[in-house]
Structures are given as structure tokens and as C-alpha cells.
C-alpha positions as CSV (number, residue, x, y, z in Angstrom):
1,M,0.0,0.0,0.0
2,T,1.5,3.3,-1.0
3,S,1.3,6.2,1.4
4,A,-0.5,9.4,0.6
5,E,1.4,12.1,-1.4
6,V,1.8,15.3,0.6
7,S,2.6,18.4,-1.3
8,T,2.3,22.2,-1.4
9,T,0.2,23.2,-4.3
10,T,-2.5,25.6,-5.3
11,P,-6.3,25.1,-5.4
12,S,-6.2,24.8,-9.2
13,D,-3.5,22.2,-9.3
14,P,-4.4,20.0,-12.3
15,A,-2.6,16.9,-10.9
16,T,-6.0,15.3,-9.9
17,P,-9.2,15.9,-11.8
18,T,-11.6,18.1,-9.9
19,T,-15.1,17.1,-9.1
20,G,-18.2,19.3,-8.5
21,A,-19.3,22.7,-9.6
22,P,-16.7,25.5,-10.2
23,A,-16.3,28.2,-7.7
24,P,-16.8,31.9,-8.5
25,G,-13.8,33.1,-10.5
26,D,-12.9,36.0,-8.3
27,R,-11.1,34.0,-5.6
28,T,-7.3,34.2,-5.6
29,A,-5.5,30.9,-5.4
30,Q,-3.3,30.6,-2.4
31,P,-0.8,27.8,-1.6
32,L,-2.3,24.8,0.1
33,V,-1.0,21.7,1.8
34,V,-2.4,18.8,-0.1
35,S,-2.7,15.1,0.8
36,S,-3.5,13.1,-2.4
37,R,-3.9,9.5,-3.5
38,P,-4.7,8.5,-7.1
39,P,-7.6,5.9,-7.6
40,E,-6.6,2.3,-7.1
41,V,-9.7,1.2,-9.0
42,P,-10.4,3.2,-12.2
43,P,-13.6,5.3,-12.2
44,A,-16.6,3.6,-13.7
45,T,-17.4,4.5,-17.3
46,S,-20.7,2.7,-17.6
47,G,-23.4,1.1,-15.4
48,N,-24.9,2.1,-12.1
49,L,-25.6,0.8,-8.6
50,S,-27.9,-1.9,-9.7
51,D,-25.0,-3.6,-11.4
52,L,-23.6,-4.4,-7.9
53,V,-26.6,-6.7,-7.3
54,V,-26.7,-8.0,-10.9
55,D,-23.0,-8.8,-11.0
56,W,-23.0,-10.6,-7.7
57,E,-26.1,-12.6,-8.7
58,R,-24.5,-13.7,-11.9
59,A,-21.3,-14.7,-10.2
60,D,-22.7,-16.6,-7.2
61,P,-26.6,-16.6,-6.9
62,G,-26.6,-18.7,-3.8
63,A,-24.3,-16.5,-1.8
64,V,-25.7,-15.0,1.4
65,C,-25.9,-11.3,1.0
66,F,-28.2,-10.3,3.9
67,S,-29.5,-11.7,7.2
68,R,-32.8,-10.7,8.8
69,K,-34.5,-11.6,12.1
70,D,-37.6,-13.7,11.7
71,A,-40.7,-13.7,13.9
72,T,-39.0,-15.9,16.5
73,G,-36.0,-13.6,16.7
74,S,-33.7,-16.1,14.8
75,W,-31.5,-14.9,12.0
76,A,-32.5,-16.0,8.5
77,D,-30.1,-15.8,5.6
78,V,-31.1,-14.2,2.3
79,S,-29.3,-15.2,-0.9
80,V,-28.4,-12.7,-3.5
81,A,-30.7,-14.4,-6.0
82,E,-33.6,-14.1,-3.6
83,F,-32.8,-10.5,-2.8
84,A,-32.5,-9.6,-6.5
85,A,-35.8,-11.3,-7.3
86,T,-37.5,-9.3,-4.6
87,A,-36.0,-6.0,-5.7
88,R,-37.0,-6.6,-9.3
89,A,-40.6,-7.5,-8.3
90,V,-40.9,-4.3,-6.2
91,A,-39.3,-2.3,-9.0
92,K,-41.9,-3.6,-11.5
93,G,-44.6,-2.3,-9.1
94,L,-43.0,1.1,-9.1
95,V,-42.9,1.1,-12.9
96,A,-46.5,0.0,-13.0
97,A,-47.4,2.9,-10.7
98,G,-45.9,5.3,-13.2
99,V,-42.5,5.9,-11.5
100,R,-40.2,6.8,-14.4
101,P,-36.4,6.9,-14.6
102,G,-35.2,10.0,-12.8
103,D,-38.3,10.3,-10.6
104,R,-37.8,10.9,-6.9
105,V,-39.1,8.4,-4.3
106,G,-39.1,9.2,-0.6
107,L,-38.2,6.4,1.8
108,M,-38.9,6.8,5.5
109,S,-38.1,3.9,7.7
110,R,-35.8,2.5,10.4
111,T,-32.7,0.5,9.3
112,R,-34.2,-2.9,8.2
113,Y,-34.0,-5.3,5.3
114,E,-36.9,-3.8,3.5
115,W,-35.2,-0.4,3.4
116,T,-32.5,-1.9,1.2
117,V,-35.0,-3.8,-0.9
118,V,-36.8,-0.5,-1.7
119,D,-33.4,1.2,-2.3
120,A,-32.4,-1.5,-4.8
121,A,-35.8,-1.6,-6.4
122,C,-35.5,2.1,-7.1
123,W,-32.1,1.4,-8.8
124,F,-33.7,-1.2,-10.9
125,A,-36.6,1.2,-11.8
126,G,-34.1,4.0,-12.5
127,A,-35.7,6.1,-9.8
128,V,-33.9,8.4,-7.3
129,V,-34.3,7.6,-3.6
130,V,-34.8,10.5,-1.2
131,P,-34.1,9.2,2.4
132,V,-36.1,10.6,5.3
133,Y,-35.2,9.9,8.9
134,D,-38.0,7.9,10.7
135,T,-37.8,10.4,13.5
136,S,-38.5,13.4,11.3
137,S,-41.2,15.9,12.2
138,P,-44.1,16.6,9.9
139,E,-42.5,19.9,8.8
140,Q,-39.2,18.2,7.9
141,V,-41.1,15.5,5.9
142,A,-43.1,18.0,4.0
143,W,-40.0,20.1,3.3
144,I,-37.8,17.2,2.0
145,L,-40.6,15.6,-0.1
146,S,-41.7,18.9,-1.6
147,D,-38.2,20.3,-2.2
148,S,-37.2,17.1,-4.0
149,A,-40.5,16.9,-5.9
150,A,-41.0,13.3,-4.8
151,V,-43.7,11.5,-6.8
152,A,-44.0,8.6,-4.4
153,C,-43.1,7.7,-0.8
154,V,-42.5,4.4,1.0
155,V,-43.0,4.6,4.8
156,E,-42.5,2.0,7.5
157,S,-45.4,2.2,9.9
158,T,-49.0,3.3,10.2
159,E,-47.8,6.2,12.3
160,H,-45.6,7.3,9.5
161,A,-48.5,6.9,7.1
162,Q,-50.7,9.1,9.2
163,L,-47.9,11.7,9.4
164,L,-47.5,11.6,5.6
165,A,-51.3,11.9,5.1
166,G,-51.2,15.0,7.3
167,V,-48.7,16.8,5.1
168,R,-49.7,15.5,1.7
169,G,-51.4,18.8,0.8
170,E,-48.0,20.5,1.1
171,V,-46.4,18.0,-1.4
172,P,-48.2,18.6,-4.7
173,S,-45.9,16.3,-6.6
174,L,-46.7,13.2,-4.4
175,V,-49.0,10.7,-6.1
176,H,-48.4,7.4,-4.4
177,A,-47.6,6.1,-0.9
178,W,-47.0,2.6,0.4
179,T,-46.5,1.4,4.0
180,L,-44.1,-1.5,4.8
181,D,-45.9,-2.7,7.9
182,T,-49.3,-3.0,6.1
183,G,-48.1,-5.0,3.1
184,G,-46.8,-2.2,0.9
185,L,-44.1,-4.3,-0.8
186,E,-46.7,-7.0,-1.5
187,E,-49.0,-4.4,-3.1
188,L,-46.2,-3.3,-5.3
189,T,-45.2,-6.8,-6.2
190,A,-48.8,-7.6,-7.2
191,A,-49.2,-4.5,-9.2
192,G,-46.0,-5.1,-11.1
193,R,-46.8,-8.6,-12.4
194,A,-47.9,-7.2,-15.8
195,V,-44.6,-5.4,-16.3
196,G,-42.2,-7.4,-18.5
197,D,-38.6,-8.1,-17.9
198,D,-37.5,-6.1,-21.0
199,A,-39.3,-3.0,-19.8
200,L,-37.7,-3.3,-16.4
201,E,-34.2,-3.9,-17.9
202,A,-34.7,-0.8,-20.1
203,A,-35.4,1.3,-16.9
204,R,-32.6,-0.3,-15.0
205,T,-30.0,0.5,-17.6
206,T,-31.1,4.1,-18.2
207,A,-28.8,5.7,-15.6
208,G,-25.1,5.9,-16.1
209,P,-22.3,6.7,-13.6
210,A,-22.8,10.5,-13.8
211,D,-26.6,10.3,-13.2
212,T,-28.3,11.0,-9.9
213,A,-28.5,8.0,-7.6
214,T,-30.0,9.7,-4.5
215,I,-30.7,13.1,-3.0
216,V,-29.6,13.0,0.7
217,Y,-30.6,15.9,2.8
218,T,-28.2,17.3,5.3
219,S,-29.2,16.7,8.8
220,G,-29.9,20.3,9.5
221,S,-27.3,20.9,12.3
222,T,-26.7,24.4,11.0
223,G,-30.0,25.3,9.3
224,R,-32.7,24.0,6.9
225,P,-31.6,20.8,5.2
226,K,-30.3,21.1,1.7
227,G,-30.5,18.2,-0.8
228,C,-27.1,16.9,-1.8
229,V,-27.2,15.4,-5.3
230,L,-25.0,12.2,-5.3
231,T,-24.4,10.2,-8.4
232,H,-24.1,6.5,-9.0
233,A,-20.3,7.0,-9.6
234,N,-20.0,8.7,-6.2
235,F,-21.0,5.5,-4.4
236,V,-19.6,2.9,-6.9
237,D,-16.2,4.4,-7.3
238,L,-15.9,5.2,-3.6
239,S,-16.9,1.7,-2.5
240,R,-14.5,0.0,-4.9
241,N,-11.6,2.2,-3.8
242,A,-12.4,1.8,-0.1
243,H,-12.4,-1.9,-0.6
244,A,-9.0,-1.7,-2.2
245,V,-7.4,-0.2,0.9
246,M,-9.3,-2.3,3.5
247,P,-9.1,-5.9,2.1
248,D,-8.1,-7.3,5.5
249,M,-11.5,-6.2,7.0
250,L,-13.7,-7.0,4.0
251,D,-12.1,-10.1,2.5
252,E,-11.3,-12.1,5.6
253,P,-13.2,-15.5,5.7
254,G,-16.6,-15.1,7.3
255,A,-16.5,-11.3,7.2
256,R,-20.0,-9.8,8.0
257,T,-21.3,-6.6,9.5
258,L,-24.3,-5.5,11.4
259,L,-25.9,-2.2,10.3
260,F,-27.7,-0.2,13.0
261,I,-27.1,3.5,12.2
262,P,-30.0,5.0,10.2
263,L,-29.9,4.2,6.5
264,A,-31.2,7.7,5.9
265,H,-27.6,8.8,6.9
266,V,-25.1,8.8,4.1
267,L,-22.6,6.7,6.1
268,A,-25.0,3.8,6.4
269,R,-25.9,4.2,2.8
270,F,-22.2,4.0,1.9
271,V,-21.9,0.8,4.0
272,E,-24.8,-0.7,2.1
273,T,-23.1,-0.2,-1.2
274,L,-19.7,-1.1,0.1
275,C,-21.0,-4.5,1.3
276,L,-22.7,-5.1,-2.0
277,S,-19.6,-4.1,-3.9
278,A,-17.2,-6.2,-1.7
279,R,-19.8,-9.0,-1.4
280,V,-19.9,-9.0,2.3
281,P,-23.1,-10.3,4.1
282,M,-24.9,-7.6,6.2
283,G,-27.5,-7.8,9.0
284,F,-29.9,-5.2,10.2
285,A,-30.7,-4.0,13.7
286,P,-33.7,-1.7,13.5
287,D,-34.0,-1.2,17.3
288,T,-30.9,0.1,19.0
289,R,-32.4,-0.8,22.4
290,E,-31.7,-4.5,21.3
291,L,-28.3,-3.8,19.9
292,L,-26.3,-5.9,22.3
293,A,-28.6,-8.8,21.8
294,D,-28.4,-8.4,18.0
295,L,-24.6,-8.2,18.2
296,Q,-24.5,-11.4,20.2
297,G,-26.9,-13.1,17.8
298,F,-25.5,-12.0,14.5
299,R,-21.8,-12.0,15.6
300,P,-20.3,-9.4,13.1
301,T,-16.6,-9.2,12.4
302,F,-16.7,-5.5,11.9
303,V,-19.2,-2.6,12.4
304,L,-19.5,1.0,11.5
305,A,-20.9,3.4,14.0
306,V,-20.8,7.0,15.4
307,P,-18.6,7.7,18.4
308,R,-21.6,7.8,20.8
309,V,-22.0,4.0,20.3
310,F,-18.4,3.4,21.4
311,Q,-18.8,5.8,24.3
312,K,-21.9,3.9,25.5
313,V,-20.1,0.5,25.2
314,H,-17.2,1.9,27.3
315,A,-19.6,3.4,29.9
316,A,-21.6,0.1,30.1
317,A,-18.4,-1.8,30.9
318,Q,-17.5,0.7,33.6
319,H,-21.0,0.5,35.0
320,K,-20.9,-3.3,35.1
321,A,-17.6,-3.1,37.0
322,A,-19.1,-0.6,39.4
323,T,-21.9,-3.0,40.3
324,G,-19.3,-5.5,41.4
325,G,-17.9,-3.3,44.1
326,K,-14.6,-1.4,44.6
327,L,-12.4,-4.4,43.8
328,R,-14.0,-4.8,40.4
329,V,-13.8,-1.1,39.8
330,A,-10.1,-1.1,40.6
331,L,-9.6,-4.1,38.3
332,F,-11.3,-2.4,35.4
333,A,-9.4,0.8,36.0
334,R,-6.1,-1.1,35.8
335,A,-7.3,-3.0,32.8
336,E,-8.3,0.2,31.1
337,A,-4.9,1.8,31.8
338,T,-3.1,-1.2,30.6
339,A,-5.1,-1.3,27.3
340,V,-4.3,2.4,26.7
341,A,-0.6,1.9,27.5
342,Y,-0.4,-1.2,25.3
343,S,-2.1,0.6,22.4
344,R,0.2,3.6,22.7
345,S,3.3,1.3,22.8
346,L,2.3,-0.1,19.4
347,D,3.1,3.3,17.9
348,T,6.4,3.6,19.7
349,G,8.2,0.3,19.1
350,G,5.9,-2.2,20.8
351,P,5.2,-3.3,24.4
352,G,7.9,-4.5,26.8
353,P,7.8,-7.9,28.6
354,A,6.0,-6.5,31.7
355,L,3.4,-4.7,29.7
356,R,2.8,-7.7,27.5
357,A,2.3,-9.9,30.6
358,R,-0.2,-7.4,32.2
359,H,-2.0,-7.1,28.9
360,A,-2.3,-10.9,28.6
361,L,-3.7,-11.2,32.1
362,F,-6.3,-8.5,31.5
363,D,-7.2,-10.0,28.2
364,R,-8.3,-13.1,30.0
365,L,-10.0,-11.2,32.9
366,V,-11.6,-8.2,31.1
367,Y,-11.0,-7.7,27.4
368,S,-12.3,-11.1,26.3
369,K,-15.5,-10.5,28.2
370,L,-16.0,-7.2,26.5
371,R,-15.5,-8.8,23.1
372,T,-18.0,-11.5,24.0
373,T,-20.5,-8.9,24.9
374,L,-20.1,-7.6,21.3
375,G,-20.6,-11.0,19.7
376,G,-17.2,-12.5,20.2
377,R,-15.9,-12.1,16.6
378,L,-15.7,-8.3,16.4
379,T,-12.1,-7.2,15.9
380,R,-12.5,-4.1,13.8
381,A,-14.8,-1.1,13.7
382,V,-15.0,2.2,11.9
383,S,-16.1,5.3,13.6
384,G,-17.3,8.4,11.8
385,G,-19.5,11.5,12.2
386,A,-17.6,13.1,15.1
387,S,-14.3,12.7,17.0
388,L,-13.9,9.4,18.9
389,G,-11.1,10.8,21.1
390,E,-7.6,9.4,21.6
391,H,-8.4,7.7,24.9
392,L,-11.3,5.6,23.6
393,G,-9.3,4.8,20.4
394,H,-6.4,3.5,22.5
395,F,-8.7,1.7,24.9
396,F,-10.5,-0.3,22.2
397,R,-7.4,-1.1,20.3
398,G,-5.7,-2.3,23.5
399,A,-8.8,-4.4,24.2
400,G,-8.5,-6.2,20.9
401,I,-10.9,-4.1,18.8
402,T,-9.2,-1.7,16.4
403,V,-11.4,1.3,15.7
404,F,-10.5,3.0,12.4
405,E,-11.6,6.6,12.4
406,G,-13.0,8.2,9.3
407,W,-14.0,11.6,8.2
408,G,-16.4,12.9,5.6
409,L,-19.7,14.7,5.0
410,T,-23.0,14.1,3.2
411,E,-21.4,16.1,0.4
412,T,-18.5,13.6,0.1
413,A,-20.9,10.5,0.0
414,A,-19.5,9.7,3.5
415,P,-15.8,8.8,3.9
416,A,-13.1,11.0,2.4
417,C,-10.4,9.9,4.8
418,V,-10.0,6.8,7.0
419,T,-7.3,5.2,9.0
420,R,-6.6,1.6,7.8
421,P,-4.9,-1.6,8.8
422,G,-1.1,-1.0,9.3
423,E,-1.5,2.7,9.1
424,V,-3.5,3.5,12.3
425,R,-2.6,6.9,13.7
426,I,-4.9,7.4,16.7
427,G,-6.0,11.0,17.0
428,T,-6.1,11.4,13.2
429,V,-8.8,10.4,10.7
430,G,-6.2,8.9,8.4
431,A,-5.2,9.7,4.8
432,P,-7.6,10.3,2.0
433,L,-9.1,7.3,0.2
434,P,-7.8,6.6,-3.2
435,G,-9.2,9.0,-5.8
436,T,-9.6,11.7,-3.1
437,D,-7.6,14.9,-2.5
438,V,-7.7,16.8,0.8
439,A,-6.2,20.2,1.3
440,I,-5.7,22.7,4.1
441,A,-6.5,26.3,3.0
442,E,-4.6,29.3,4.3
443,D,-7.2,29.9,7.0
444,G,-7.1,26.2,8.2
445,E,-10.3,25.1,6.4
446,I,-10.3,21.6,5.0
447,L,-11.0,21.4,1.2
448,C,-11.8,18.2,-0.6
449,R,-12.2,17.0,-4.2
450,G,-12.4,13.6,-5.8
451,I,-14.6,10.6,-6.6
452,G,-17.0,11.0,-3.7
453,V,-17.7,14.7,-3.9
454,F,-21.3,15.6,-4.7
455,R,-22.5,17.3,-7.8
456,E,-24.6,20.1,-6.4
457,Y,-27.2,21.2,-3.9
458,L,-30.6,20.5,-5.5
459,D,-31.9,23.7,-7.2
460,R,-29.5,25.9,-5.4
461,P,-26.9,27.1,-7.9
462,E,-25.7,30.1,-5.8
463,E,-25.2,27.9,-2.7
464,T,-23.5,25.3,-4.8
465,A,-21.1,27.9,-6.2
466,E,-20.4,29.2,-2.8
467,A,-19.5,25.7,-1.5
468,F,-16.7,25.3,-4.1
469,R,-13.4,27.1,-4.5
470,D,-11.7,26.5,-7.8
471,G,-13.0,23.0,-7.9
472,W,-12.4,22.2,-4.2
473,F,-15.4,21.6,-1.9
474,R,-15.2,23.8,1.1
475,T,-16.1,21.5,4.0
476,G,-16.4,24.0,6.8
477,D,-14.2,21.8,9.0
478,L,-10.8,22.9,10.3
479,G,-7.8,20.6,10.3
480,S,-4.2,19.9,9.7
481,L,-2.1,17.3,7.8
482,D,1.0,15.5,9.1
483,A,4.0,14.5,7.1
484,A,2.4,11.2,6.2
485,G,-0.8,12.8,4.9
486,N,-3.0,12.0,7.8
487,L,-5.7,14.5,8.6
488,T,-6.5,15.8,12.1
489,I,-9.8,17.5,12.6
490,T,-9.5,20.5,14.9
491,G,-13.0,22.0,14.7
492,R,-15.7,23.6,12.6
493,A,-15.1,27.0,11.0
494,K,-18.6,28.1,12.0
495,E,-18.0,27.0,15.6
496,I,-15.0,29.1,16.3
497,I,-15.5,31.2,19.4
498,V,-14.1,34.7,19.5
499,T,-13.8,36.2,23.0
500,S,-14.2,39.8,23.8
501,A,-10.4,40.0,23.9
502,G,-10.3,38.8,20.3
503,K,-9.0,35.3,21.1
504,N,-10.0,32.7,18.5
505,I,-10.9,29.4,20.2
506,A,-11.8,26.0,18.6
507,P,-14.0,24.2,21.1
508,A,-13.5,20.7,19.7
509,V,-10.2,20.0,21.6
510,L,-11.9,20.9,25.0
511,E,-15.1,19.2,24.2
512,D,-13.5,15.9,23.1
513,R,-11.5,15.7,26.3
514,L,-14.5,16.4,28.5
515,R,-16.6,13.8,26.8
516,A,-14.0,11.2,27.5
517,H,-14.8,11.4,31.2
518,P,-17.3,8.7,32.2
519,L,-19.7,11.0,34.0
520,I,-20.0,13.4,31.1
521,S,-22.4,12.8,28.3
522,Q,-22.1,16.0,26.4
523,A,-20.0,19.2,26.6
524,V,-20.6,22.6,24.9
525,V,-18.0,25.3,25.1
526,V,-19.4,28.8,25.0
527,G,-17.9,32.3,25.2
528,D,-18.4,34.1,21.9
529,G,-18.0,37.8,22.7
530,R,-17.5,37.1,26.4
531,A,-14.5,37.9,28.6
532,Y,-13.8,34.2,29.2
533,V,-14.7,30.7,28.2
534,G,-17.4,28.7,29.9
535,C,-18.9,25.3,29.4
536,L,-22.3,23.5,29.6
537,L,-22.1,19.9,30.7
538,T,-24.7,17.0,30.7
539,L,-24.4,13.9,32.8
540,D,-24.7,10.2,31.8
541,P,-27.3,8.8,34.1
542,Q,-26.0,5.2,33.9
543,A,-22.4,6.3,34.7
544,L,-23.8,8.6,37.5
545,D,-25.6,5.7,39.1
546,A,-22.4,3.6,39.1
547,W,-20.4,6.5,40.4
548,G,-22.9,7.1,43.2
549,Q,-22.8,3.5,44.4
550,L,-19.0,3.7,44.7
551,H,-19.1,7.0,46.6
552,G,-21.8,6.4,49.1
553,R,-24.5,8.1,47.1
554,A,-26.6,5.3,45.8
555,G,-29.6,6.5,43.8
556,L,-28.1,9.8,43.0
557,T,-30.2,11.6,40.4
558,V,-29.1,14.1,37.8
559,A,-31.1,16.8,39.6
560,A,-29.2,16.2,42.9
561,A,-25.9,15.7,41.2
562,R,-26.0,19.2,39.7
563,Q,-25.4,20.6,43.2
564,D,-23.5,17.7,44.8
565,P,-20.0,18.9,45.9
566,A,-18.3,15.6,45.2
567,V,-19.8,15.4,41.7
568,L,-18.8,19.0,41.0
569,A,-15.3,18.3,42.2
570,E,-15.1,15.3,39.9
571,L,-16.2,17.4,37.0
572,Q,-13.8,20.1,37.9
573,G,-11.0,17.5,37.6
574,A,-12.3,16.7,34.1
575,V,-12.3,20.4,33.2
576,D,-8.7,20.8,34.6
577,H,-7.7,17.9,32.4
578,A,-9.2,19.5,29.3
579,N,-7.7,22.9,30.1
580,A,-4.2,21.2,30.2
581,A,-4.5,20.9,26.4
582,V,-4.9,24.7,25.7
583,S,-3.5,28.0,26.8
584,R,-4.9,29.9,29.7
585,A,-6.7,32.3,27.4
586,E,-8.5,29.3,25.9
587,S,-9.2,27.5,29.2
588,I,-12.6,27.0,30.7
589,R,-13.1,29.2,33.7
590,R,-16.7,28.2,34.7
591,F,-19.0,25.3,33.9
592,R,-22.6,24.5,34.6
593,V,-24.4,21.1,34.7
594,L,-27.7,21.0,32.8
595,G,-30.7,19.3,34.1
596,E,-31.3,17.1,31.0
597,D,-29.2,15.5,28.2
598,F,-29.3,16.4,24.6
599,T,-31.6,14.2,22.6
600,V,-33.2,14.0,19.1
601,E,-36.5,14.7,20.9
602,N,-35.4,18.0,22.3
603,D,-33.8,18.9,18.9
604,C,-30.4,19.2,20.4
605,L,-29.1,16.2,18.4
606,T,-29.6,15.3,14.8
607,P,-31.0,11.8,14.0
608,S,-27.4,10.8,13.4
609,L,-26.6,11.9,16.9
610,K,-24.5,15.0,16.0
611,M,-25.0,18.0,18.3
612,R,-27.0,20.9,17.0
613,R,-24.9,23.6,18.6
614,A,-27.2,26.5,17.7
615,E,-30.2,24.7,19.1
616,V,-28.4,23.9,22.3
617,L,-27.5,27.5,22.8
618,R,-31.1,28.5,22.1
619,V,-32.7,25.9,24.4
620,F,-30.2,26.4,27.2
621,A,-29.7,30.2,26.7
622,A,-30.5,30.9,30.4
623,D,-27.9,28.4,31.6
624,A,-25.3,29.8,29.3
625,E,-26.1,33.3,30.5
626,A,-25.7,32.2,34.1
627,L,-22.1,31.4,33.5
628,Y,-21.5,35.1,33.2
629,A,-23.8,36.4,35.9
């Protein structure tokens, strides 16, 4: 595997073909630091996403491509031939209903086998899927379906159907709707029996690599969602090149993954196409409350998740130790410290005899049990969507589960960078995937171009032009590149805090360190226009319960903990640890514990569990103001 090429160039460097709309011509090109990798798999010149299914079916029709839980809770395998037949039957129903190539079809459901059936059926019918989060509000559903001019929509439940009926008057383009839980796919299959194979094949082969495959709406963390137009080539080329750099994970005998992040999120959608491209079986976990049971039943070899999932696994392990008393807590603390030390040693020449011996002991006592909890076969994971944090990255690697961190956006069809086997640099999100260039602009903003970069924001030419700079997509993230081409994310350009003294502060480094503390669920640094930096914290109730048991405060509630001197002292220690990473001018002077956590329901988290900073500051404005009273 060749390393990324790192160079100093200009935004218009022609070494790598640019992707996306051109930027306004009045920008002056400035020198950039660029990390670049050429494609390892040539870009597709024909075909579309449906070929991933068709090619696998032709090569090995009996191969297992999916597993789904039946009515008894047992996992049932689905062959690629069975899946393809189902997708074709549903596609014929779409064609019979009048859905034509290029038409938009909304899809609102949890992550389940039927979601991927409908997605593939739209590929076969030549239609364009518009994903909608199953937790979306009526206003969001109406906006996404009307803005995309969807002609049809598939929803999961009767509740979703009622929601859709309530906003149908606001979506004049919408003609058809089907509900999965009340036989929607069966209705489509029955309606499509009169559609011939030749007619379906003509629809399937209409789209080429450059045609629109899906319109994925941004999660709205910074405003009203915009439709990102992503092509068949974005997903096909990105999947093939990701496979080329991670064969150890995807090609190992028995490789399989469990998908539990929302398929409305671009990362899950990428995983879906990656598994079809790499021919890796995939299972579905629609209810995250049953995630541990699903992991133990399906036994994946790798998973992809957001950092919050790994934080919850770590917190659950701590909580389990706490219920066993102080000796178990001390054992887990030593095991955790050993895992981190062992992982760090892998980057500095390897562990010595004493550390190896301690690690082997704790592997038998602690790490093996953690891996069993996650199914027993899980050795690799990919984390994306936010920063995992160095501590958790080292802990999981030391415990036998290497977490590869990735970075990307909806506009890059998910991953643009990822760490990979043999090149893990914890604290970075790795080097660009083949076919992708990443650059750091003169103001620290990360720019990106390449095979995954979207074509445009739907019907927003001015916003599209503003999003590009001489062919480079302006991500809005801030970062740096090391000598090996690995990218480190340092914050969001729009989240930079400027104090009244004019000091620019990126909150990410402080917030990441604070969230690593077991008691802390979320952290929001504030201080824009203020004399000093403050912070709003939320508590993890599960971790708080375990902490209370160990400190003679069994049954401690969040409400009581907000004023508890021992809890506040513990949190002050976490703040002091975070402050050690920054200058005094950037350090947190005061913090305040909030009475509730951030959730999707209170609009402080997106459905993909990213924090809506502006909404947090609006909802908890009085608490932020109290920091400066």
C-alpha cells in the first residue's frame, strides 16, 4: 500500500481531476498543503448501482448477502438471488405505478432489510431515492418531499403513514404512498406482475455513472436541510476504492457486518453499497435498544458506528464493573490503563515484557468478556460522524478491537479519509481514500475534491457555487495534515469562538477531552463575545448511578448531582484535564451542569446523533447566560 502524497500546491493544481461545480472566479488561489492519492480502481465508465446486485447474482446466486431476524428472533439468511428477485418485483410495481427513470421516491423507515429492498428496487426502476429519517417531524417530511418533488413515498409504519397523510397537501408532486408494515411491498409486487422483464431492464440501464442516484438531505445541524445530489459514480467508485485499501477487513473469511445506524444517513448508505460491492453479508438492527442482543446473535466481524456508540459501550463496561464493588472497579481501571498503554506502545516500538504480561492477564479477565458482549468475533470497527477521542481509540485497540476513524460529510458521500490496517494513527482520521484529495487552506479550512464529492445542492446554484473554491469543496471543517498525509480535525469553522479580547478558540479539543470522562455525556464550550470561556455539561445517568454506588451516594439523580459537591469536584477535575491541552486564554473558567441531556426529541441532536450547537444554545440560553452572571 502506497502512502499518501503530501505536497504544497494551489487550489487549481491539475494533478488530480476536480469534481463538483466550479467556484466563482474572483477568488485568488493561495498555496495549500495537499494530501493526495490516485484511484486504485479506475472510475466507472458505464453502469450504475444496480450492477452491484446483478454482477453478484451472476457470479454466485446462492451466496448469502443479507440476514434478517424472523418472527421468532432467529437470524435467517437471504441469498443474493432471492434479494435480486424481490428487488425486481418491487421495481416492477414502481414502474406499473408510473414511476419513471429520474423520478424521486421518498423512503422513511428505520434500518431494516426492507429499506435496502426498496433502495435496490429504485435502482432497478431507474428512480432516485430521497431518504427521510424515521424520527423526522411533519414539517421536515413536508420540506424534504416537496423540495425534492417526490412522486411517491414508502414509509415504515401506520404512524408514518398518518404523518404523511397530514402533510400531503404540502407536497403537490406526491402521487403514491405505500406502508411496509401493512403490506406495501406485497402491493407493489402484485401491481408489477404485468410489467415485462424487458421493460424493467430498459429502466434499470437508463442511468449511467454521472446520473443522480440519490438526494440525501443534510441533517440540519446548521439550518434548513439542503438536498445533496449524489451520483451512481460517487458510491460505486468510492466503494471500490475503499475496498482496495481495507481488504483485511472486508475479505477475511466469514466477514460480516451489522448495520444499526440510520440508513437515511449517508454513512449507512455507503456501508450498504460497500458491502454489495465487496460481497460481504450484512445484517440489520432496527431497534438500538436491542443492539447488544443483536450483536451477540449476528456476531459481526466489523461494524461502522458513530462515536456515541463506542462511548456507550465503554460506559456500560464501567457500570458493570461498578456493580461488582470497589475491587471490580479497581480491576477495570487497571485493565483500562493497561489497554491504553499497550495501544500507545504499538506506535512507539511495541510493548515490553512486563506490559505484555499485564495485557495478557487483563485480556483473560476483562477484554475477552468485553469482546464476548459484542458478539465474540468483532475485531475491527470504523467510527465516523464526530471525533472518537484518543483515549477511547487506544482503549478499544488495547482491548482487541481496532477502531478506524474516518471523516467525511454528506457532500462527500460519507468517507473522504479513514485510518486503515497497518496505518492507524490514533488521533487522526487517516489519509484520503484513493481518488480523493484533501487540502488545508490558508485559513485552516479543509478542502476536498475527488470521486466521492457531490455534484450540487438541489436547485441551489448560488449555494453550490459558494460551496466550491476553484473545484475544491469547502467542507467548513478545520484541520491539519501531518507529514504522512494523515488528517487531524480541529473543529468547525462556524463554531470558532471569538472572546471579547479577540482570542479565537476552537471548542473541539476541549469538548473531546471532556466527553472522554465517564460522568460526562455532552459538553458545549461557550464564550463568543465574552470575557472568558465557559462550558455547559450534561451527565450520563448510567455512569452517574455507578459512580454514586461507589461514593456512598446510591440512587443519585441528575437533579441532585448538579449541586453535589463531590460530583462537582469530579467534574472540575475533568475540566482541569481538558484545560491542560490549551493556553490559559482558551481555558474553561466556569462550567454549569444542565438538568437534561441532549436528545433527538429536544432537537439538540440530529437523527445521526450529532450535536445541534445553535439549538443547544437556544434551548439552554439561560444556563449559558448564568455562566457570566
